[in-house]
matplotlib code that plots the C-alpha trace (Angstrom):
import matplotlib.pyplot as plt

x = [-54.2, -54.7, -51.6, -52.2, -55.6, -55.3, -51.5, -50.2, -47.9, -46.0, -44.8, -42.4, -42.3, -46.0, -47.1, -46.6, -45.3, -44.5, -45.4, -48.8, -49.6, -48.5, -50.6, -53.7, -53.1, -52.3, -55.4, -57.5, -56.3, -57.2, -54.0, -54.1, -51.7, -49.8, -48.4, -45.4, -43.9, -43.1, -46.0, -48.9, -51.4, -50.9, -51.0, -54.3, -55.9, -54.6, -55.9, -59.3, -59.3, -58.5, -61.2, -63.7, -62.9, -63.5, -59.9, -58.1, -55.3, -53.6, -50.9, -48.1, -45.5, -42.0, -38.5, -36.6, -33.3, -34.3, -33.9, -36.2, -38.8, -38.8, -39.0, -42.0, -43.7, -43.3, -44.4, -47.4, -48.3, -47.9, -50.0, -52.8, -53.1, -51.2, -48.4, -46.3, -46.2, -44.3, -42.2, -41.7, -38.6, -39.5, -38.5, -35.7, -34.2, -32.3, -30.6, -28.4, -25.4, -21.9, -19.2, -17.2, -20.2, -19.3, -22.8, -21.6, -24.7, -26.8, -24.5, -25.0, -28.8, -28.8, -26.7, -29.0, -32.3, -31.4, -29.1, -29.7, -33.4, -33.4, -31.2, -33.5, -36.5, -34.8, -33.7, -37.2, -38.9, -36.5, -37.0, -40.8, -40.7, -38.2, -40.5, -43.5, -41.5, -42.2, -42.4, -41.1, -38.8, -39.0, -36.5, -36.6, -33.3, -33.1, -31.8, -29.0, -28.0, -26.9, -26.0, -24.0, -24.6, -23.0, -24.5, -25.8, -22.6, -23.6, -27.2, -26.2, -23.8, -26.6, -28.8, -26.1, -25.8, -29.5, -29.1, -26.1, -27.9, -30.9, -28.9, -27.0, -30.2, -31.7, -28.7, -29.0, -32.7, -34.4, -37.9, -38.1, -38.5, -36.4, -37.2, -35.4, -37.5, -35.3, -37.3, -36.1, -37.2, -40.5, -42.7, -42.7, -41.6, -38.2, -35.6, -37.7, -34.9, -32.3, -30.5, -28.1, -29.7, -28.0, -29.2, -32.8, -32.7, -31.3, -34.0, -36.7, -35.5, -35.4, -38.9, -40.4, -40.7, -41.1, -43.2, -46.1, -45.8, -48.6, -46.2, -43.9, -46.8, -47.8, -44.3, -44.6, -48.0, -46.5, -43.7, -46.0, -48.7, -46.4, -46.7, -44.8, -42.1, -41.5, -39.0, -38.9, -35.4, -35.4, -37.7, -36.2, -38.9, -38.1, -40.0, -39.7, -37.9, -35.3, -32.0, -29.7]
y = [-10.0, -6.9, -7.5, -11.1, -11.2, -11.9, -12.2, -14.9, -17.2, -20.1, -22.7, -25.6, -28.6, -28.1, -31.7, -32.0, -30.4, -26.7, -26.3, -27.8, -26.0, -22.7, -23.2, -23.8, -20.8, -18.4, -19.6, -19.1, -15.5, -14.9, -15.6, -17.4, -20.3, -22.3, -25.5, -27.5, -30.8, -34.1, -36.0, -34.7, -37.1, -35.2, -31.8, -32.7, -33.7, -30.5, -28.3, -30.0, -29.4, -25.7, -25.4, -27.0, -24.4, -21.6, -20.9, -20.5, -23.0, -24.6, -27.2, -28.3, -31.0, -29.6, -31.0, -28.2, -29.6, -29.0, -25.3, -25.6, -27.4, -24.7, -22.0, -23.8, -23.9, -20.2, -19.4, -21.6, -19.5, -16.3, -17.6, -18.7, -15.4, -12.7, -12.2, -13.7, -11.8, -14.3, -17.4, -19.6, -21.8, -24.4, -27.8, -29.5, -32.8, -33.8, -37.3, -36.8, -39.0, -38.8, -37.5, -40.7, -42.7, -41.1, -41.0, -38.9, -39.4, -38.1, -35.1, -34.4, -34.7, -32.1, -29.7, -30.2, -29.8, -27.4, -25.0, -25.4, -25.7, -22.3, -20.8, -22.2, -20.6, -17.3, -17.5, -18.2, -15.5, -12.6, -11.4, -11.5, -9.6, -7.0, -6.4, -6.0, -3.6, -5.6, -9.1, -11.3, -14.3, -16.4, -19.2, -22.0, -22.2, -23.8, -23.4, -25.4, -22.2, -20.9, -24.0, -27.0, -30.4, -33.8, -35.8, -32.5, -31.0, -31.1, -30.3, -27.3, -26.2, -26.2, -24.2, -21.7, -21.3, -20.6, -17.9, -16.4, -16.4, -14.8, -12.1, -11.3, -11.0, -8.8, -6.4, -6.2, -5.7, -2.3, -3.4, -7.1, -8.2, -11.2, -13.3, -16.3, -18.6, -20.6, -23.3, -25.2, -28.9, -29.4, -32.5, -33.1, -35.7, -34.0, -36.7, -39.6, -40.2, -40.8, -44.1, -43.9, -45.6, -43.5, -40.3, -41.7, -42.2, -38.7, -37.1, -39.1, -37.9, -34.3, -34.4, -35.3, -31.5, -30.5, -27.6, -28.2, -27.1, -24.6, -22.7, -22.1, -21.3, -18.5, -17.0, -17.1, -15.4, -12.7, -12.0, -11.9, -9.7, -6.8, -3.5, -3.5, -1.2, -3.5, -6.4, -9.1, -10.4, -13.4, -15.3, -18.0, -20.1, -22.7, -24.6, -22.9, -26.1, -26.2, -25.0, -25.2]
z = [-52.8, -55.0, -57.1, -57.9, -59.7, -63.4, -63.3, -65.7, -63.7, -65.1, -62.6, -63.2, -60.9, -60.5, -60.3, -56.6, -53.4, -53.4, -57.0, -56.6, -53.4, -54.9, -58.1, -56.0, -53.7, -56.6, -58.5, -55.4, -55.4, -59.0, -60.9, -64.2, -63.6, -66.3, -64.9, -66.2, -65.2, -66.8, -65.2, -67.2, -65.6, -62.3, -64.0, -65.7, -62.3, -60.7, -63.5, -63.2, -59.4, -59.9, -62.6, -60.2, -57.6, -60.1, -60.9, -64.3, -65.2, -68.1, -68.3, -70.6, -70.3, -69.7, -69.1, -67.5, -68.6, -72.2, -73.2, -76.2, -74.1, -71.5, -74.1, -75.6, -72.2, -71.6, -75.1, -74.5, -71.5, -73.5, -76.3, -74.0, -72.0, -74.0, -71.5, -68.8, -65.5, -63.3, -63.8, -60.8, -61.5, -58.9, -60.3, -58.4, -57.4, -54.2, -54.4, -51.3, -50.7, -49.2, -51.6, -51.4, -52.7, -56.1, -57.4, -60.3, -62.4, -59.6, -59.3, -63.0, -62.7, -59.8, -61.9, -64.9, -63.1, -60.3, -62.1, -65.9, -65.3, -63.6, -66.3, -69.0, -67.3, -67.1, -70.8, -71.8, -69.8, -69.7, -73.3, -72.9, -69.6, -71.0, -73.9, -71.5, -69.4, -66.2, -64.8, -61.9, -61.8, -58.7, -58.1, -55.5, -53.8, -50.3, -46.8, -48.4, -50.2, -46.8, -44.8, -45.9, -44.2, -44.8, -47.7, -49.3, -50.6, -54.3, -53.6, -51.5, -54.3, -56.8, -54.5, -53.8, -57.6, -57.8, -55.1, -56.9, -60.3, -58.7, -57.0, -60.2, -62.2, -59.5, -59.7, -63.5, -63.6, -63.4, -64.4, -63.5, -59.9, -58.8, -55.7, -54.2, -52.1, -49.7, -47.9, -44.9, -44.5, -46.2, -46.4, -50.2, -52.7, -52.9, -52.0, -53.2, -55.7, -52.9, -53.4, -50.4, -47.5, -44.7, -46.5, -46.7, -42.9, -42.3, -44.3, -42.7, -39.3, -40.4, -41.7, -38.3, -37.9, -41.5, -42.9, -45.2, -48.9, -48.2, -45.9, -48.9, -51.2, -48.8, -49.1, -52.9, -52.7, -50.5, -52.9, -55.9, -54.2, -53.5, -55.5, -58.8, -57.3, -54.3, -54.9, -52.2, -52.9, -50.7, -48.3, -46.0, -44.5, -41.8, -39.2, -35.8, -34.5, -37.3, -36.0, -39.0]

ax = plt.figure().add_subplot(projection="3d")
ax.plot(x, y, z, "-o")
ax.set_aspect("equal")
plt.show()
């Protein structure tokens, strides 16, 4: 991938799932990856694995709901490698439940992580990229940004917000590429925080035909690897058997 080698790519939600798979794949293709999440023990093991494979990686703890923390994470990437070419705002949570369960604390958490986390990443990276005259911001939305299903109303709303924020930023940007990645059902830890039993059962059923995290990582690699004047605006990736 000619336009990936030596790019400095900061990834949130990198300790598992899509973030972990993407970090490995980008590093294999010559990117310098900077990994952020709250679980630093997992980040440390991932960085060691990338190093053992000949890749370049660093990590730093980050809470995406904390604006200053995200800014420090992105500045860490810049300090290590001199610039930031790509920010992959990937961290997310999905505690599904029916609206009448009134799990308002879980609603708040989805808003904080899924929406504010993305905004904090944009706020941290945009000034750096504008000063560089180029860059790319990639945001993880979901098929839930396009299709609403029972128990997922708030989650889908947060992911539609991610889509809308990304589209607005794309329209405003003349030098910065903006990509939305919208995965269908993927076999990851997402949803491990579900406390509603019926929603747990629904997700378990859906994941019988789920994609792997590596499938989404390849979509990110595709978007990053395009020439600088080519902006892949959105990639929707679903299992061939997923109908919604």
